[in-house]
C-alpha positions in Angstrom: -71.1 166.4 -157.2 -67.7 166.4 -155.5 -66.1 169.7 -154.6 -62.9 170.5 -156.4 -60.1 170.8 -153.8 -58.8 174.3 -153.5 -55.1 175.1 -152.9 -54.5 177.5 -150.0 -50.9 178.0 -151.1 -47.8 177.6 -148.9 -47.8 179.0 -145.4 -45.4 181.9 -144.8 -41.9 180.8 -143.8 -39.4 182.6 -141.7 -35.6 182.9 -142.2 -33.4 183.5 -145.2 -34.5 182.2 -148.6 -31.2 180.3 -148.9 -32.0 178.3 -145.7 -35.5 177.5 -147.0 -34.2 176.1 -150.3 -31.6 173.9 -148.5 -34.2 172.4 -146.1 -36.8 171.8 -148.8 -34.6 169.4 -150.8 -34.7 166.3 -148.6 -38.4 166.9 -148.0 -39.1 167.0 -151.7 -37.0 163.9 -152.3 -38.9 162.1 -149.6 -42.3 163.2 -151.0 -41.3 162.1 -154.5 -40.2 158.7 -153.3 -43.5 158.4 -151.3 -45.5 159.4 -154.3 -43.7 156.9 -156.5 -44.4 154.1 -153.9 -48.0 155.2 -153.6 -48.4 155.1 -157.4 -46.8 151.7 -157.6 -49.1 150.4 -154.8 -52.2 151.8 -156.5 -51.2 150.3 -159.8 -50.5 146.9 -158.2 -53.8 147.1 -156.2 -55.7 148.0 -159.3 -54.2 145.1 -161.2 -55.0 142.8 -158.3 -58.7 143.9 -158.2 -59.0 143.5 -162.0 -57.5 140.0 -161.6 -60.0 139.2 -158.8 -62.9 140.3 -160.8 -62.5 140.1 -164.6 -66.2 140.8 -165.1 -66.2 144.5 -164.2 -67.5 146.5 -167.1 -67.5 150.3 -167.5 -66.2 153.1 -165.3 -66.7 153.3 -161.6 -70.3 154.1 -160.9 -71.6 157.3 -159.4 -75.1 158.4 -158.4 -75.3 160.3 -161.7 -74.3 157.3 -163.8 -76.8 154.8 -162.3 -79.7 157.3 -162.7 -78.8 158.5 -166.2 -81.0 157.5 -169.1 -77.9 156.1 -170.8 -74.7 154.6 -169.5 -71.1 154.6 -170.9 -71.7 152.2 -173.8 -73.1 153.0 -177.2 -75.9 150.5 -178.0 -76.9 148.6 -181.1 -80.0 146.4 -181.5 -81.2 143.6 -183.7 -84.6 142.1 -184.1 -85.4 138.4 -183.7 -88.5 137.2 -185.7 -90.9 134.9 -184.0 -90.5 132.6 -187.0 -86.8 132.2 -186.2 -87.3 131.9 -182.5 -87.7 128.5 -180.8 -89.6 128.3 -177.5 -90.6 132.0 -177.3 -92.2 134.7 -179.5 -89.2 136.6 -180.8 -88.0 140.0 -179.6 -85.2 142.6 -179.7 -81.6 142.2 -178.5 -79.9 145.4 -177.3 -76.1 145.1 -176.9 -73.0 147.3 -176.3 -71.6 148.2 -179.8 -68.0 148.0 -178.6 -66.2 144.7 -178.5 -63.1 146.1 -176.7 -64.2 144.9 -173.2 -64.8 141.3 -174.3 -68.0 139.5 -173.4 -70.9 140.8 -171.3 -73.5 139.3 -168.9 -77.0 139.1 -170.3 -80.6 139.4 -169.1 -83.9 138.4 -170.7 -87.1 140.4 -169.9 -90.7 139.3 -170.4 -93.7 141.6 -170.6 -96.9 141.0 -168.7 -100.4 139.8 -169.4 -101.9 141.2 -172.6 -98.7 143.1 -173.3 -96.0 142.9 -175.9 -92.3 143.6 -175.7 -92.9 147.3 -176.5 -94.2 147.7 -172.9 -90.8 147.0 -171.4 -88.7 148.2 -174.3 -87.3 151.2 -172.4 -85.3 148.8 -170.2 -83.4 147.4 -173.3 -81.1 150.3 -174.2 -81.0 151.6 -170.6 -79.5 148.4 -169.3 -77.4 147.6 -172.3 -75.7 151.0 -172.1 -74.5 150.0 -168.7 -72.7 146.9 -170.1 -75.2 144.1 -170.6 -76.7 142.3 -173.5 -80.5 142.6 -173.0 -83.2 140.6 -174.7 -86.8 142.0 -174.5 -89.0 139.2 -175.7 -92.5 138.6 -177.0 -94.3 135.6 -175.7 -96.2 133.0 -177.7 -99.5 134.7 -176.8 -100.3 137.7 -174.7 -102.3 135.6 -172.3 -99.5 133.1 -171.5 -99.3 132.3 -167.8 -96.3 132.7 -165.5 -95.0 129.2 -165.8 -95.0 129.4 -169.6 -93.3 132.8 -169.5 -90.6 131.4 -167.2 -89.9 128.7 -169.8 -89.9 131.3 -172.6 -87.4 133.4 -170.7 -85.0 130.5 -170.4 -85.6 129.6 -174.1 -84.7 133.2 -175.0 -81.5 133.0 -173.0 -80.6 129.7 -174.7 -81.2 131.3 -178.1 -79.1 134.4 -177.1 -76.1 132.3 -176.0 -76.3 129.5 -178.7 -77.9 130.8 -181.8 -78.2 134.6 -181.9 -76.0 136.8 -184.1 -74.5 138.3 -180.9 -73.7 135.1 -179.1 -70.0 135.8 -179.2 -70.6 138.9 -177.1 -72.4 137.0 -174.3 -70.8 135.2 -171.3 -73.2 132.2 -171.0 -72.2 131.8 -167.3 -73.5 135.2 -166.3 -77.3 135.4 -167.0 -80.3 136.9 -165.4 -84.1 137.4 -165.9 -86.6 140.1 -165.4 -90.3 140.5 -166.1 -93.3 142.6 -165.5 -96.6 141.3 -164.0 -97.1 137.8 -165.3 -93.6 138.2 -166.8 -92.4 139.0 -163.3 -94.1 135.8 -162.1 -92.3 134.1 -165.0 -89.0 135.5 -163.8 -89.6 133.7 -160.4 -90.4 130.5 -162.3 -87.3 130.8 -164.4 -85.1 131.3 -161.3 -86.7 128.3 -159.6 -86.1 126.1 -162.7 -82.5 127.2 -163.4 -80.5 127.8 -160.2 -77.5 128.8 -162.2 -79.0 132.2 -163.0 -77.1 135.0 -161.4 -80.0 137.5 -160.8 -83.7 137.8 -161.0 -85.9 140.9 -160.8 -89.7 140.5 -160.8 -91.4 143.8 -161.4 -94.9 144.2 -159.8 -95.1 140.4 -160.3 -98.3 138.3 -160.5 -98.3 134.6 -159.7 -100.8 132.3 -158.0 -97.8 130.5 -156.3 -96.8 132.6 -153.3 -94.0 130.4 -152.0 -90.5 130.3 -153.5 -88.1 128.6 -151.0 -86.5 126.7 -153.9 -85.0 129.8 -155.5 -81.2 130.0 -155.2 -80.8 133.1 -157.4 -80.2 136.5 -155.8 -83.6 138.2 -156.3 -84.8 141.8 -156.1 -88.6 141.9 -155.8 -90.1 145.2 -156.9 -93.6 146.1 -155.8 -95.8 149.2 -156.0 -97.7 150.7 -153.1 -100.7 151.5 -155.3 -100.9 148.2 -157.2 -104.5 146.9 -157.3 -103.8 144.2 -159.9 -101.0 142.4 -157.9 -101.2 144.1 -154.5 -98.0 143.9 -152.6 -99.8 142.3 -149.6 -100.8 139.3 -151.7 -98.0 139.2 -154.2 -94.6 141.0 -153.9 -94.4 140.8 -150.1 -95.1 137.1 -149.8 -92.8 136.4 -152.8 -90.0 138.1 -151.0 -90.7 136.7 -147.5 -90.8 133.1 -148.9 -87.3 133.4 -150.4 -84.7 131.6 -148.3 -83.5 133.9 -145.5 -79.8 133.1 -146.3 -80.3 134.2 -150.0 -79.2 137.6 -151.2 -82.6 139.1 -151.6 -84.3 142.5 -151.4 -87.7 144.0 -151.5 -88.2 147.4 -153.1 -91.7 148.9 -152.8 -92.2 151.9 -155.1 -93.9 155.0 -153.6 -96.8 156.6 -155.4 -96.7 153.9 -158.1 -99.1 151.3 -159.5 -99.1 148.0 -161.4 -98.1 149.5 -164.8 -95.3 151.8 -163.4 -92.6 149.4 -164.8 -94.0 149.9 -168.3 -92.7 153.5 -168.3 -89.2 154.8 -167.9 -88.5 155.0 -164.2 -85.3 156.2 -162.6 -85.8 154.3 -159.3 -86.5 151.0 -161.1 -83.5 151.6 -163.3 -81.1 152.6 -160.5 -81.7 149.5 -158.4 -82.1 147.1 -161.3 -78.7 148.2 -162.7 -77.1 147.9 -159.3 -78.6 144.5 -158.6 -77.6 143.1 -162.1 -74.1 144.6 -161.8 -73.6 143.3 -158.3 -74.7 139.7 -159.0 -74.3 139.1 -162.7 -71.0 140.9 -162.9 -70.0 140.4 -159.2 -69.1 144.1 -159.3 -68.9 145.2 -155.7 -68.5 148.8 -156.8 -72.3 148.8 -157.0 -72.7 147.5 -153.4 -72.9 151.0 -152.1 -76.2 151.6 -153.8 -77.7 148.5 -152.1 -76.1 148.6 -148.7 -76.8 150.2 -146.3 -80.4 149.6 -147.2 -82.0 152.5 -149.1 -84.3 154.6 -146.9 -87.9 155.6 -147.6 -88.2 158.6 -149.8 -90.5 160.3 -152.3 -89.8 157.3 -154.7 -89.4 154.5 -152.2 -92.1 153.4 -149.8 -90.1 150.6 -148.3 -86.9 148.7 -148.8 -85.9 145.5 -147.1 -83.0 143.1 -147.6 -79.9 141.5 -146.2 -76.7 143.5 -145.9 -73.9 143.0 -146.5 -74.5 140.6 -149.3 -72.9 137.2 -149.1 -72.3 136.4 -152.8 
């Protein structure tokens, strides 16, 4: 929280009051002119920034806003039946209710092995309230492998932008993918298959393929120090290390966490997912400060690696 500036009042002045009033006039005039020029400069600068990045959505972020359970936008949702879906198993779309800010970037999220969309449903309204259209999906079967889940994430994005009832709210050029476990492995597959994606976030991901040099999408790999299903040593770490060194990439290892930690509301996952999606889907450099300098180990972070500053 920022301290409120306190006024100490004017310093005592010497000499007659009449003299003080005469000498203050030119100073006040100068200050007024300076304030007007500063205001004009700020206004012009703000307009320039808005013109440079028309994708910024929502107020300037703070530590409180990126860790809050809800952001600035009210959220609505709509269900997609598996019978009306093509190439995936249906799901739920969460989206900002307001249309005043135009279109939004979007992200599709896949659950893991044996799981349904309910396991990652907490991410839907949390991300959408920050200014994204979010599609948490079901897969064809709960045993679908990562390659299939990657295809289904892409099919869900295609449905979202071409067929869904909220397609007019989505900017089809600003899309990303997330997923948990095999769904995280699917997020890597989707990023490999569709380089135009703006962001990928695999959460405690599982995949037999350990090498991803083909990926061109900015990728945040999230692992867990206590994961025994997809241990970081054999999954998240090699996934991250195999990404191109010139790519905007990061590795976040959660402290005192396990494989199913992403299935529950988690402030650390939310904070860095929001910041990554904002930074790369919306090109919103206001969120750079949460990613660079690199976050330091803490009670919630075992390790964080990445490239700073980001190049995109």
